[in-house]
N, C-alpha and C positions, 0 to 999 in steps of 0.2 A: 261144141265151144265154150267155153264159158267167159263171159266180162265182166268188166266194175260193176255194170249196170247189175248182174247175179247174185252181191252181197246180198246179209241180211240188211249190213246202213243202209244200199239202197231202195230196199223196198221198204222200209220203217220211215225213209225220208219220202220216197212216191207216195204210202197209205199217207202218211200228216197232212203230203201237200196238197192231198186229193179234200181229206178230213178239213182240212180249212177251205178249203175252198165252197164244200157243203155248207159247210157251220156259216160263210158271208152270204151264200145264197139262200139260206135258211133268213137268216137278219133280213135282206133287205125285204124278200118276204113278206114280210111280219110286220113288216114298218110300213112299204104301200111306197107308192108310187116317189114321194117324198126322197124317199133313200137312193143311193147310185153307189155303186162299184168304184176303186179306186182307179184311173188310168190305167194302171201298171199291176202286175198280179203280185211284183217285188217290192209297191210303195213301203216306202217304211214308215213305220207307225202310227198306220193307218188305215184301215181297209176299205172302208163305208163313210160317205159322206152324205149328213141326212140337211137337208135344206127345207127349214121351215119360218114361217114367218119373218122372212131377210137376213136371218141367220144362219151359220153352217156350224154341224154339231159332228165333229170329227169322230169316229169308233175303231177303235181294233177290237178284232173277233177277234179267239181265240178258243179252240178246242181243249182239254188235257184229261188225261188220267189221273196223275196226281196234281191235289189244289196247293202243291206248295210250287207247284212249275207255274201258277198262275201269279201267284204272290212273286214270284221271282220277275215274273213279265211285268207287271206292276211296275216295280221297282225300277227296271231296265227302261220302262217305258216313260216314266219320271223320269229319269236322267234325260233322253231324250229331250223332253219336253225342258225340262232346265236349262239346256245347251241352246236349245234354240235353232235345230239339226232341224225338225220337221217341220216342208212344208203344202202346202194346200192350193191352189188359185193363185200362184205365186205371189203369197204371202206367209208369214210366219206363225205356224199354227203355235197355242199359247194352251191349250187345253186340251186333251182327249179324252171318251168316254173308253170306258172297258167294260167288254161285253165278254164276258167266259162261261165254258159249260165246260162241266166234266164231262168223260164218258168209259163207259164202263164194261172196257174190252179186255 
């Protein structure tokens, strides 16, 4: 019996989720103990916060096949920042850094 989870779109979504989590985990590992994943896997606008010298640096981590996707993601992220809809630690986030990686599959 086939389910909606067997569709090519569902498989692509699952692979993207796994790929994204691997990218976030690799970023945290590379930065070290000052980096922490967002409290929710579906946190809007940022994936990792880096606490250094009393300052929080928010980072959006993305892995793409197409560099154009990364550019579009940056535009969407800036729109959210400008609208003041991103939050972290109980306050509005005014700046998010972007860590993008291209994959070649």
